[in-house]
C-alpha positions in Angstrom: -25.3 -1.1 -89.9 -27.1 2.1 -88.7 -29.3 3.6 -91.4 -28.6 7.1 -92.5 -31.6 9.3 -91.4 -33.7 10.9 -94.1 -34.4 14.7 -93.7 -37.0 16.7 -95.7 -36.6 20.4 -96.5 -39.7 22.3 -97.6 -38.5 25.5 -99.1 -37.9 27.7 -102.2 -35.1 27.6 -104.7 -32.3 30.2 -104.7 -30.4 29.7 -108.0 -27.2 31.1 -106.5 -27.2 28.1 -104.0 -26.6 30.2 -100.9 -30.0 29.9 -99.4 -33.2 27.9 -99.8 -33.4 24.2 -100.8 -29.9 24.1 -102.3 -28.3 25.4 -99.1 -30.5 23.1 -97.1 -29.4 20.0 -99.1 -25.8 20.9 -98.6 -26.2 21.5 -94.8 -28.1 18.3 -94.3 -25.5 16.4 -96.3 -22.7 17.9 -94.2 -24.4 16.4 -91.2 -24.2 13.0 -92.8 -28.0 12.7 -93.4 -29.9 12.1 -96.6 -31.7 15.1 -98.0 -35.1 15.1 -99.7 -36.9 18.3 -100.8 -40.3 19.8 -101.5 -40.2 22.9 -103.6 -42.5 25.7 -102.6 -41.3 28.5 -104.9 -38.9 29.4 -107.6 -36.9 32.6 -107.4 -34.9 34.7 -109.8 -32.2 35.9 -107.4 -28.4 36.2 -106.9 -26.2 37.4 -104.1 -27.5 41.0 -104.6 -31.2 40.9 -105.0 -34.4 38.9 -105.5 -35.7 39.9 -108.9 -38.8 37.7 -109.1 -40.7 35.0 -107.3 -42.8 32.3 -109.0 -44.9 30.4 -106.4 -45.6 26.7 -106.7 -49.3 26.0 -106.4 -50.5 24.8 -103.0 -52.0 21.7 -104.6 -48.6 20.7 -106.1 -46.8 21.4 -102.9 -49.2 19.1 -101.1 -48.8 16.5 -103.9 -45.0 16.5 -103.4 -45.3 16.1 -99.6 -47.8 13.2 -100.0 -45.6 11.4 -102.5 -42.6 11.6 -100.1 -44.4 10.7 -96.9 -46.1 7.7 -98.5 -42.7 6.2 -99.5 -39.8 7.6 -97.4 -39.3 7.3 -93.7 -38.5 10.9 -92.7 -36.8 11.5 -89.4 -37.1 15.2 -89.5 -38.7 18.1 -91.5 -37.3 21.6 -92.0 -39.7 24.2 -93.2 -38.3 27.3 -94.8 -39.7 29.8 -97.4 -43.4 29.3 -98.1 -44.3 32.6 -99.6 -48.1 32.5 -99.6 -50.8 31.6 -97.1 -52.3 28.9 -99.3 -48.9 27.2 -99.3 -48.6 27.6 -95.5 -51.9 25.8 -95.1 -51.0 23.1 -97.6 -47.8 22.3 -95.7 -49.6 22.2 -92.4 -52.2 19.8 -93.9 -49.4 17.7 -95.4 -47.9 17.3 -91.9 -51.1 16.7 -90.1 -51.4 13.1 -89.1 -47.9 12.3 -90.2 -46.4 13.2 -86.8 -42.7 13.4 -87.8 -40.6 13.4 -84.6 -38.8 16.6 -85.4 -40.3 19.7 -87.3 -38.0 22.7 -87.5 -39.9 25.9 -88.6 -37.6 28.6 -90.0 -40.1 31.5 -90.5 -38.4 32.9 -93.6 -39.8 36.4 -94.2 -37.1 38.6 -95.7 -34.0 37.8 -97.9 -30.5 39.0 -97.0 -31.0 41.6 -99.7 -34.1 43.0 -97.9 -36.6 41.5 -100.4 -39.8 40.1 -98.9 -40.2 36.3 -99.1 -43.5 35.9 -97.2 -46.6 37.8 -98.0 -47.9 39.8 -95.0 -51.3 38.0 -95.1 -49.5 34.7 -94.7 -48.0 35.5 -91.3 -51.3 34.8 -89.5 -51.6 31.4 -91.3 -48.1 30.5 -90.2 -48.9 31.4 -86.6 -52.2 29.5 -86.6 -51.4 26.5 -88.7 -47.7 25.8 -88.5 -46.4 27.1 -85.2 -48.4 24.5 -83.2 -46.9 21.7 -85.3 -43.3 22.8 -84.8 -41.0 21.1 -82.4 -38.4 23.9 -82.9 -39.0 27.4 -84.3 -35.9 29.3 -85.3 -36.7 33.0 -85.9 -34.2 35.8 -86.0 -35.0 39.0 -84.1 -37.0 40.8 -86.8 -39.0 37.6 -87.5 -39.7 37.2 -83.8 -41.0 40.7 -83.7 -43.4 40.0 -86.6 -44.6 36.7 -85.1 -45.3 38.5 -81.8 -46.8 41.6 -83.3 -44.2 43.9 -81.6 -40.9 45.5 -82.2 -37.9 43.3 -82.7 -35.8 42.7 -79.6 -32.9 45.1 -79.2 -31.4 43.8 -75.9 -30.6 40.5 -74.3 -33.4 41.1 -71.8 -35.9 41.7 -74.6 -34.6 38.5 -76.3 -35.4 36.5 -73.2 -38.9 38.0 -73.0 -39.5 37.3 -76.7 -38.3 33.7 -76.4 -40.7 33.1 -73.6 -43.6 34.7 -75.5 -42.9 32.6 -78.6 -42.7 29.4 -76.5 -46.1 30.2 -75.0 -47.6 30.3 -78.6 -46.4 26.8 -79.4 -48.3 23.6 -78.5 -47.7 22.7 -74.9 -46.5 19.2 -74.0 -43.7 17.2 -75.4 -40.3 18.7 -76.3 -40.9 22.1 -77.9 -38.2 24.7 -78.3 -37.6 28.2 -79.5 -34.2 28.9 -80.9 -34.1 32.7 -81.0 -31.1 33.9 -83.1 -29.4 37.0 -81.8 -27.3 37.9 -84.9 -29.1 41.3 -85.2 -28.3 42.4 -81.7 -26.4 45.7 -81.4 -22.7 45.3 -80.9 -23.1 47.0 -77.5 -25.1 44.0 -76.3 -22.9 41.2 -77.5 -19.3 42.5 -77.7 -18.0 40.6 -80.6 -20.1 37.5 -80.0 -23.3 36.1 -81.2 -25.9 35.1 -78.6 -28.7 32.7 -79.4 -31.3 31.6 -76.9 -32.7 28.1 -76.7 -35.9 27.9 -74.6 -38.4 25.1 -73.9 -40.6 26.9 -71.4 -38.4 26.0 -68.5 -34.7 26.1 -69.5 -33.2 29.2 -71.1 -29.9 28.0 -72.6 -27.5 30.6 -74.0 -25.6 29.5 -77.1 -22.6 31.9 -77.4 -20.2 31.8 -80.3 -17.6 34.3 -81.5 -18.9 36.6 -84.3 -17.1 35.7 -87.6 -16.2 38.8 -89.6 -17.3 38.2 -93.2 -19.8 39.7 -95.7 -20.6 36.2 -96.9 -23.6 35.5 -94.7 -26.3 34.8 -97.3 -28.4 31.8 -96.2 -27.1 31.6 -92.6 -30.7 31.1 -91.3 -31.5 28.4 -93.8 -28.2 26.7 -93.2 -28.6 26.6 -89.4 -32.2 25.4 -89.4 -31.4 22.6 -92.0 -28.4 21.5 -90.0 -30.5 21.5 -86.8 -33.1 19.3 -88.5 -30.4 16.8 -89.5 -28.8 16.9 -86.1 -32.0 16.4 -84.0 -32.5 12.7 -84.9 -28.8 12.0 -84.4 -28.4 13.7 -81.0 -29.6 12.8 -77.5 -31.6 16.0 -77.1 -32.3 19.4 -78.6 -29.6 21.3 -76.7 -27.0 18.9 -78.0 -28.3 19.2 -81.5 -28.5 23.0 -81.4 -25.0 23.2 -80.2 -23.7 20.9 -82.9 -25.7 22.9 -85.6 -24.4 26.2 -84.3 -20.8 25.0 -84.3 -21.2 23.8 -87.9 -22.5 27.3 -88.9 -19.6 29.0 -87.2 -17.2 26.7 -89.1 -19.1 27.4 -92.4 -18.8 31.1 -91.8 -15.1 30.9 -90.9 -14.3 29.5 -94.4 -16.9 31.6 -96.3 -14.2 34.0 -97.7 -12.6 31.1 -99.5 -15.6 31.2 -101.9 -16.0 33.7 -104.8 -19.8 33.6 -105.5 -21.3 36.8 -106.7 -20.6 40.5 -105.8 -23.1 40.8 -103.0 -23.6 38.8 -99.8 -22.0 35.5 -100.7 -22.8 32.1 -99.2 -21.2 30.3 -96.4 -18.9 27.4 -97.0 -21.3 24.5 -96.5 -18.6 21.8 -96.3 -16.0 23.3 -93.8 -14.6 19.9 -93.1 -13.2 19.7 -96.6 -9.4 20.1 -96.8 -8.3 23.7 -97.2 
């Protein structure tokens, strides 16, 4: 019997279940992996707005990580909302020396509602402490702009340049990838499609999928990065895992309108394989 792989998500809690740890657990489970979680922050939010954020102390975040790593064989780690620089450093220290085979860094900075989820003074800590530990980083275009200290890419050519620049900031050697998500590209650049770029410093792989028309897009970044973390240990290589995770997100978006969760940007359908 092949053991089910254990995947850790390190992220905040969205009570509506569309993003954060709850979305990650669903996405990991949908990829037939076992989900563990370290909580970095509590939020008071729904599909319309983030009303308040209550950070978990850096010391307690580290205690959660140590407890899990000392007992559970973790095949992959997904890092999401961290909120504060002290928590960023605590997560980096919790990973140091553990050497999980796959670390997916989703640099969560802004909620779908536009509310900030990462303090401005924590961006530098993320770049210095966590980016070198990541095996895959999954920014959207605005996040890529912040990480690079420049405007967000607005064209496919700028996306390619940004993917190259981000890869140069990661640790060299081994399998390290940038998955740059192109969902924010203007329609004139993508013509009804979504273009993501997967780059390892050598190959620039285009992941093109039809754009799904739905307002229920809350937590798409969390869902994709968590699914990718679950797929990486189960696939032959990162391009295969990224393609599988991207297909899963497309299927989850395609069934999102079957849900009736809130009056704002609702969640995706995390179990699209369920009978209709």
